[in-house]
C-alpha positions as CSV (number, residue, x, y, z in Angstrom):
1,M,0.0,-0.1,0.0
2,S,3.0,2.3,0.2
3,D,3.0,3.0,-3.4
4,K,-0.5,4.0,-3.4
5,D,0.0,6.2,-0.4
6,D,2.9,7.9,-2.0
7,L,0.9,8.6,-5.1
8,I,-2.1,10.1,-3.4
9,L,0.1,12.2,-1.4
10,D,2.3,13.4,-4.4
11,T,-0.9,14.1,-6.2
12,K,-2.5,16.2,-3.3
13,R,0.9,18.2,-2.9
14,L,1.2,18.8,-6.6
15,I,-2.6,20.1,-6.6
16,G,-1.8,22.3,-3.7
17,V,1.3,23.9,-5.4
18,I,-0.5,24.3,-8.7
19,G,-3.6,25.8,-7.0
20,E,-1.7,28.2,-4.9
21,T,0.4,29.1,-8.2
22,M,-2.9,29.7,-10.2
23,A,-4.1,32.0,-7.5
24,A,-0.9,34.0,-7.4
25,V,-0.9,34.3,-11.3
26,S,-4.5,35.4,-11.1
27,R,-3.8,38.2,-8.8
28,F,-0.9,39.4,-11.0
29,L,-3.0,39.1,-14.0
30,D,-5.9,41.2,-12.6
31,S,-3.9,44.0,-11.0
32,A,-0.2,44.1,-12.1
33,D,1.0,46.4,-14.9
34,D,3.2,45.3,-17.8
35,E,6.6,46.0,-15.8
36,D,5.3,44.0,-12.9
37,K,4.8,41.0,-15.2
38,Q,8.5,41.0,-16.1
39,D,9.3,40.4,-12.4
40,P,11.4,37.2,-11.9
41,F,9.1,35.9,-9.2
42,F,6.0,36.3,-11.5
43,K,7.6,34.7,-14.4
44,S,8.8,31.7,-12.3
45,K,5.1,31.2,-11.3
46,C,4.1,31.1,-15.1
47,S,6.9,28.6,-15.8
48,L,5.7,26.3,-13.0
49,L,2.3,26.1,-14.5
50,H,3.7,25.5,-17.9
51,D,6.2,22.8,-16.8
52,N,3.8,20.8,-14.4
53,F,0.8,20.1,-16.7
54,E,1.9,16.8,-17.8
55,Q,3.1,15.6,-14.4
56,L,-0.2,16.5,-12.8
57,G,-2.1,14.5,-15.6
58,K,0.3,11.4,-14.9
59,L,-0.2,11.5,-11.2
60,L,-4.0,11.9,-11.5
61,H,-4.2,8.9,-13.7
62,D,-1.7,6.7,-11.8
63,S,-3.2,7.6,-8.4
64,L,-6.8,6.9,-9.5
65,F,-5.6,3.6,-11.3
66,D,-4.1,2.4,-8.0
67,V,-7.1,3.4,-6.1
68,K,-9.5,1.2,-8.3
69,H,-6.8,-1.6,-8.4
70,Q,-6.9,-1.9,-4.6
71,W,-10.5,-1.0,-4.0
72,N,-11.4,-3.9,-2.0
73,E,-8.6,-3.3,0.4
74,I,-9.5,0.4,0.7
75,A,-13.3,-0.2,1.2
76,G,-12.5,-2.5,4.3
77,N,-10.1,-0.2,5.9
78,V,-11.3,2.9,7.9
79,M,-8.1,4.7,7.7
80,L,-7.5,4.1,4.0
81,M,-11.0,5.3,3.4
82,E,-10.3,8.6,5.1
83,D,-7.2,8.9,3.0
84,L,-9.3,8.3,0.0
85,K,-12.0,10.9,1.1
86,A,-9.2,13.5,1.5
87,Y,-7.9,12.8,-1.8
88,I,-11.2,12.9,-3.7
89,S,-12.1,16.2,-1.9
90,C,-8.7,17.7,-2.9
91,C,-9.3,16.7,-6.6
92,M,-12.9,18.1,-6.5
93,D,-11.9,21.4,-5.0
94,F,-9.2,21.7,-7.8
95,T,-11.9,21.3,-10.4
96,K,-13.5,24.4,-9.2
97,Q,-10.3,26.3,-9.2
98,A,-9.5,25.1,-12.7
99,W,-12.6,26.5,-14.0
100,E,-12.0,29.9,-12.4
101,F,-8.6,29.9,-13.8
102,E,-9.8,29.0,-17.2
103,D,-12.2,31.9,-17.0
104,L,-9.5,34.3,-16.2
105,V,-7.2,33.2,-18.9
106,Q,-10.0,33.7,-21.4
107,R,-10.2,37.3,-20.0
108,H,-6.5,37.7,-20.4
109,W,-5.9,35.5,-23.4
110,Y,-3.5,37.9,-25.1
111,E,-1.3,38.2,-22.0
112,A,-1.6,34.5,-21.5
113,D,-0.2,33.8,-24.8
114,E,2.6,35.9,-24.1
115,L,3.4,34.5,-20.7
116,F,2.9,30.8,-21.4
117,G,3.5,30.7,-25.2
118,R,0.0,29.3,-25.5
119,N,-3.4,30.8,-24.4
120,D,-4.9,27.3,-23.6
121,I,-3.0,26.7,-20.4
122,G,-6.2,27.0,-18.3
123,L,-8.3,24.7,-20.7
124,R,-5.6,22.2,-20.5
125,Y,-5.7,22.1,-16.7
126,L,-9.5,22.0,-16.7
127,Q,-9.7,19.2,-19.3
128,T,-7.1,17.2,-17.4
129,I,-9.2,17.3,-14.1
130,L,-12.5,17.0,-15.8
131,R,-11.0,13.7,-17.4
132,W,-10.0,12.6,-13.9
133,E,-13.5,13.3,-12.5
134,D,-15.1,11.5,-15.3
135,E,-12.9,8.4,-14.6
136,A,-13.5,8.6,-10.9
137,K,-17.3,9.1,-11.2
138,A,-18.1,5.6,-9.8
139,I,-16.0,6.2,-6.7
140,I,-17.4,9.7,-6.3
141,N,-20.9,8.5,-6.5
142,Y,-20.2,5.7,-4.1
143,L,-18.8,8.2,-1.5
144,E,-21.6,10.7,-2.1
145,R,-24.2,8.0,-1.5
146,G,-22.6,7.2,1.7
147,K,-22.0,10.8,2.6
148,A,-18.4,9.9,2.9
149,V,-16.8,12.9,0.9
150,G,-14.9,15.1,3.4
151,V,-16.3,18.0,5.2
152,R,-16.0,21.5,3.8
153,L,-13.5,23.6,5.7
154,D,-13.2,26.6,3.3
155,D,-15.0,29.0,5.7
156,V,-12.9,27.7,8.7
157,F,-9.6,28.6,7.0
158,A,-10.9,31.7,5.4
159,D,-11.7,32.9,9.0
160,A,-8.3,31.7,10.4
161,A,-6.4,33.5,7.5
162,E,-8.2,36.7,8.3
163,K,-7.4,36.5,11.9
164,L,-3.8,35.6,11.1
165,K,-3.2,38.8,9.2
166,P,-1.3,40.5,11.9
167,Y,1.3,37.7,11.9
168,F,1.6,37.1,8.1
169,R,0.0,38.5,4.9
170,G,-0.7,37.5,1.5
171,V,-1.9,33.9,2.3
172,S,-5.1,32.7,1.0
173,A,-7.5,30.5,2.8
174,A,-6.8,27.7,0.2
175,A,-2.9,28.2,0.7
176,L,-3.4,28.1,4.5
177,Q,-5.6,24.9,4.2
178,N,-3.0,23.2,2.1
179,F,-0.3,24.2,4.5
180,V,-2.1,22.9,7.5
181,M,-3.8,19.7,6.1
182,N,-1.5,18.7,3.3
183,G,1.9,19.9,4.3
184,V,2.4,22.2,1.2
185,S,4.7,24.9,1.8
186,L,3.4,28.7,1.5
187,T,4.3,30.1,-1.9
188,G,6.5,33.3,-1.7
189,K,7.6,32.7,1.9
190,P,5.6,35.6,3.7
191,E,7.3,37.6,6.3
192,W,6.4,36.6,9.8
193,R,5.6,39.9,11.4
194,M,5.2,39.1,15.0
195,D,7.7,37.7,17.8
196,K,9.4,34.4,16.7
197,C,8.2,32.7,19.8
198,Q,4.6,32.9,18.3
199,A,5.9,31.1,15.3
200,V,7.1,28.4,17.5
201,V,3.8,28.2,19.2
202,M,1.9,28.0,16.0
203,G,4.4,25.5,14.3
204,K,4.2,23.1,17.3
205,M,0.4,23.3,17.5
206,L,0.2,22.3,13.8
207,G,2.8,19.6,14.3
208,K,5.2,21.3,11.7
209,S,8.9,20.9,12.1
210,C,11.2,23.9,12.3
211,K,12.4,23.2,8.7
212,E,8.8,23.3,7.5
213,M,8.2,26.7,9.2
214,N,11.4,28.1,7.6
215,D,10.3,26.6,4.1
216,S,7.0,28.5,4.5
217,F,7.9,31.9,6.2
218,T,10.7,34.5,6.1
219,F,11.8,35.4,9.6
220,T,14.0,38.5,10.3
221,N,16.0,40.1,13.2
222,L,15.6,43.6,14.5
223,D,17.7,44.9,11.5
224,K,15.2,43.3,9.2
225,K,18.0,40.8,8.0
226,P,16.7,37.3,7.3
227,V,17.3,34.7,10.1
228,K,16.3,31.0,10.5
229,L,13.6,30.2,13.0
230,N,15.1,28.0,15.7
231,Y,12.5,26.1,18.0
232,S,15.0,25.9,20.9
233,Q,16.5,29.5,20.7
234,H,13.1,31.2,19.9
235,G,10.9,29.2,22.1
236,P,8.2,30.9,24.3
237,V,8.9,31.8,27.8
238,L,5.3,31.8,28.9
239,E,2.5,29.2,28.5
240,Y,1.1,28.7,25.0
241,D,-2.2,30.0,26.0
242,Q,-0.8,33.4,26.8
243,Y,0.0,34.1,23.2
244,G,-2.5,35.5,20.8
245,V,-1.6,33.0,18.0
246,Y,-2.4,30.2,20.3
247,K,-6.2,31.3,20.4
248,I,-6.5,31.6,16.8
249,I,-4.9,28.1,16.1
250,K,-6.9,26.5,18.8
251,E,-10.1,27.8,17.7
252,M,-9.3,26.7,14.1
253,Q,-8.5,23.3,15.3
254,E,-11.7,23.0,17.4
255,Q,-13.8,23.9,14.4
256,I,-12.1,21.3,12.2
257,E,-12.8,18.7,14.8
258,K,-16.2,19.8,15.3
259,R,-17.0,19.5,11.5
260,R,-15.4,16.2,11.3
261,N,-17.4,14.9,14.4
262,G,-20.5,16.4,13.1
263,K,-20.0,14.5,9.8
264,K,-19.4,11.3,11.6
265,K,-22.7,11.8,13.5
266,S,-24.7,12.4,10.4
267,E,-23.3,9.2,8.9
């Protein structure tokens, strides 16, 4: 089962990266001027979308093939079924995002042609995920009949992302959810704006390693020079519940657990 687990995890991670990149490119296309669009950071985002189309298609195909091939084992195992629900929900969420991105590309088709060397990049991603959805229809119908598809957490993470703005900015609800739930590093490494001890509190509450936090955030010293977060060096001196970030993360975690428990009761 390890191969299947790796394929599902790799698929979810790549969807998370592509989804966040689509969001970043969308913000640029809707607001940036021509000079901004020559920014290396923006051009790297365009390259990521251009270069990962085929890889996503392969992962979607291979992961779904393995799910079907090992269906009897999955259906009889509660933990594997939970993994499957998360995988299906992740892919279905991406379908919605692909529709929105294709709509944006159509509105900026001339710029898309210049940026990607083609103006059908949105359509290609949309067709890929719709092809997966069609091939996964039997599994999706099975899960929906049993009310098994995972709970929606969009509003929970939207609320958390808003409350966390004093700590870091420019992170969407979808990006925060991918970071918390799927371990996808935050694109652009937003600057941590509060005491580093609060970053340690948040990281440990979310079960993130120090490396994961450094991969997702930029930390600075008093001179605004980049430094690495160190859990030992920057650890809190007070109890966790004395820090503002603790209350935000705790509330978010309680809401997630409440939704999950409510889903289980309804089943």
